[in-house]
VEXSE-806795 format. One line per 5 residues: number of its first residue (from 1); their letters; for each residue x, y, z of C-alpha. Coordinates in steps of 0.25 Angstrom, whole numbers, plus 5000, padded with zeros to 4 digits. Example, Ala and Ser with C-alpha at 12.3 -4.5 7.8 and 13.67 -1.06 7.14 Angstrom:
# VEXSE-806795
1> AS> 5049 4982 5031; 5055 4996 5029
//
This chain:
# VEXSE-806795
1> XXXXX> 5290 5146 5389; 5284 5159 5384; 5295 5164 5374; 5286 5176 5369; 5291 5183 5382
6> XXXXX> 5305 5181 5379; 5315 5190 5374; 5328 5186 5368; 5340 5195 5365; 5348 5191 5352
11> XXXXX> 5363 5196 5353; 5368 5195 5339; 5383 5197 5337; 5384 5201 5322; 5399 5199 5321
16> XXXXX> 5396 5184 5320; 5394 5178 5307; 5379 5178 5303; 5374 5183 5316; 5364 5192 5310
21> XXXXX> 5358 5181 5302; 5359 5171 5313; 5352 5180 5322; 5340 5181 5313; 5338 5166 5315
26> XXXXX> 5338 5166 5330; 5329 5179 5330; 5319 5171 5321; 5319 5159 5330; 5317 5167 5343
31> XXXXX> 5305 5175 5337; 5298 5162 5332; 5299 5157 5347; 5292 5170 5351; 5305 5176 5358
36> XXXXX> 5307 5191 5357; 5321 5194 5352; 5330 5206 5354; 5343 5207 5345; 5355 5214 5347
41> XXXXX> 5365 5214 5337; 5380 5218 5338; 5393 5217 5331; 5406 5220 5338; 5402 5227 5352
46> XXXXX> 5388 5225 5356; 5385 5239 5360; 5374 5242 5369; 5368 5230 5377; 5354 5225 5373
51> XXXXX> 5344 5225 5385; 5342 5212 5392; 5328 5216 5397; 5318 5206 5395; 5329 5196 5388
56> XXXXX> 5327 5182 5391; 5339 5177 5382; 5351 5182 5374; 5354 5175 5361; 5368 5178 5357
61> XXXXX> 5372 5176 5342; 5387 5178 5342; 5398 5171 5349; 5404 5170 5364; 5406 5185 5365
66> XXXXX> 5391 5188 5361; 5388 5178 5373; 5397 5186 5382; 5390 5199 5379; 5377 5193 5380
71> XXXXX> 5380 5186 5394; 5384 5199 5399; 5371 5205 5395; 5362 5194 5399; 5368 5188 5412
76> XXXXX> 5364 5200 5422; 5349 5197 5417; 5351 5182 5417; 5348 5181 5403; 5352 5168 5396
81> XXXXX> 5361 5169 5383; 5359 5160 5371; 5372 5160 5364; 5372 5157 5349; 5387 5155 5344
86> XXXXX> 5390 5162 5331; 5404 5164 5334; 5416 5153 5334; 5420 5148 5347; 5407 5149 5356
91> XXXXX> 5410 5145 5370; 5399 5152 5375; 5390 5153 5363; 5387 5138 5361; 5375 5138 5354
96> XXXXX> 5378 5136 5339; 5373 5142 5326; 5366 5129 5324; 5361 5126 5337; 5354 5139 5341
101> XXXXX> 5340 5135 5337; 5339 5123 5345; 5346 5129 5357; 5336 5141 5356; 5324 5131 5356
106> XXXXX> 5330 5124 5368; 5330 5139 5375; 5316 5141 5371; 5313 5126 5377; 5320 5130 5390
111> XXXXX> 5330 5120 5387; 5343 5127 5384; 5354 5126 5394; 5359 5139 5400; 5375 5139 5405
116> XXXXX> 5376 5149 5417; 5390 5156 5416; 5397 5163 5427; 5399 5177 5423; 5409 5188 5430
121> XXXXX> 5406 5201 5436; 5418 5211 5433; 5420 5223 5440; 5430 5234 5438; 5433 5242 5451
126> XXXXX> 5441 5256 5450; 5445 5265 5461; 5436 5256 5470; 5424 5258 5462; 5417 5248 5452
131> XXXXX> 5421 5254 5437; 5414 5242 5429; 5407 5229 5429; 5406 5218 5420; 5400 5204 5419
136> XXXXX> 5408 5194 5411; 5404 5181 5406; 5419 5176 5400; 5429 5185 5407; 5435 5197 5413
141> XXXXX> 5449 5201 5407; 5458 5211 5413; 5470 5213 5403; 5480 5223 5399; 5480 5231 5386
146> XXXXX> 5491 5236 5378; 5505 5234 5376; 5510 5231 5392; 5499 5220 5395; 5504 5215 5409
151> XXXXX> 5496 5220 5420; 5495 5218 5435; 5483 5213 5440; 5480 5208 5455; 5469 5198 5457
156> XXXXX> 5462 5195 5469; 5452 5184 5471; 5442 5184 5483; 5449 5196 5488; 5462 5188 5489
161> XXXXX> 5474 5191 5480; 5475 5182 5469; 5487 5187 5463; 5494 5199 5455; 5495 5196 5440
166> XXXXX> 5504 5202 5429; 5497 5197 5416; 5491 5203 5403; 5478 5202 5412; 5468 5193 5418
171> XXXXX> 5456 5185 5414; 5444 5182 5423; 5435 5171 5417; 5422 5165 5419; 5421 5150 5415
176> XXXXX> 5414 5154 5402; 5426 5163 5399; 5435 5153 5403; 5436 5149 5388; 5438 5163 5383
181> XXXXX> 5450 5172 5385; 5453 5164 5398; 5455 5151 5390; 5464 5159 5380; 5473 5165 5391
186> XXXXX> 5475 5150 5397; 5464 5150 5407; 5455 5138 5411; 5443 5133 5405; 5430 5132 5414
191> XXXXX> 5417 5126 5412; 5408 5138 5408; 5398 5136 5419; 5409 5135 5431; 5409 5144 5442
196> XXXXX> 5422 5150 5441; 5431 5161 5437; 5445 5160 5430; 5457 5170 5432; 5467 5171 5421
201> XXXXX> 5479 5180 5420; 5482 5183 5405; 5497 5181 5403; 5502 5183 5417; 5516 5187 5420
206> XXXXX> 5518 5177 5429; 5515 5163 5423; 5510 5156 5437; 5498 5166 5436; 5488 5155 5431
211> XXXXX> 5473 5156 5429; 5464 5154 5441; 5450 5148 5441; 5441 5154 5454; 5427 5151 5459
216> XXXXX> 5417 5160 5453; 5414 5167 5466; 5428 5173 5468; 5430 5188 5465; 5441 5192 5458
221> XXXXX> 5448 5206 5458; 5458 5211 5448; 5467 5223 5452; 5473 5231 5440; 5486 5234 5447
226> XXXXX> 5494 5247 5445; 5506 5248 5437; 5501 5242 5424; 5505 5249 5410; 5493 5245 5401
231> XXXXX> 5478 5246 5399; 5470 5235 5407; 5456 5231 5402; 5445 5223 5408; 5438 5214 5397
236> XXXXX> 5424 5207 5400; 5421 5196 5391; 5430 5201 5381; 5419 5212 5377; 5420 5223 5389
241> XXXXX> 5431 5230 5394; 5435 5240 5405; 5448 5247 5405; 5455 5246 5420; 5464 5255 5427
246> XXXXX> 5475 5251 5437; 5469 5248 5450; 5456 5244 5444; 5450 5231 5450; 5442 5221 5443
251> XXXXX> 5432 5212 5452; 5427 5200 5446; 5417 5189 5452; 5406 5181 5447; 5394 5189 5441
256> XXXXX> 5380 5188 5448; 5374 5182 5434; 5379 5171 5425; 5378 5171 5411; 5367 5161 5406
261> XXXXX> 5371 5155 5392; 5362 5145 5385; 5371 5133 5380; 5367 5122 5371; 5360 5111 5376
266> XXXXX> 5373 5102 5373; 5384 5110 5380; 5397 5103 5382; 5408 5113 5387; 5419 5103 5386
271> XXXXX> 5415 5100 5372; 5415 5115 5369; 5428 5116 5374; 5433 5105 5365; 5427 5110 5353
276> XXXXX> 5429 5126 5355; 5444 5125 5359; 5447 5113 5350; 5452 5104 5361; 5457 5090 5359
281> XXXXX> 5449 5078 5363; 5437 5080 5353; 5435 5066 5353; 5428 5058 5364; 5437 5050 5373
//
């Protein structure tokens, strides 16, 4: 493989411990391999988005949040992400501080596996016009802000009414996002490479309103009903927001492109669950 023609974008989250120092080692190794590097460092809000033109790989130095940001940048151009975990939990960023060099050498050899992850296309419609479009790797969350938190949401799936929810909001999660806010709100854990979407009401007023798992080809429409007494917000991956008004409609469906995320050669999702979530049954049966 002629790596002299390759260009790699290195995204460095400076909020992570030793990220700046660590990035120098990664950039040095890429340069030794004859690979051109572009570096984008950020702290807090990433600000202006770097160009993806000519980029063949995005290396993220941070945590899962850095990977979410990178996936939204890279997936429209089918650019894979190489996620090095400098954070704590690391459900998506699975390549560790001590493993990145071996994984990078496997990538050079074309032997590093890729996990294709479903993403969501999220559209906000207002007065019959498209007001905003986002893509999400983890989830789209509609939630109430302020003191009076209960809101009314009408939910349709495939054009049929699923129900009307009075709740603090609703989470629509991908399998990748099932272990994030969805899990904290009592939703189901899905294998990250499944073709499915989870709908999970947040603190529903009616206890019979339970999480639901749908096929990935379903289209979900959520209507912000009139009569609310609080501000309502659409949040994408916990990072991008859009303020909603009464009678707005949110349309959510499978995105046309998947996130391509390199994973370690030894990937065991259930072992990851047991380790990261401190589940019992750590010893072999």
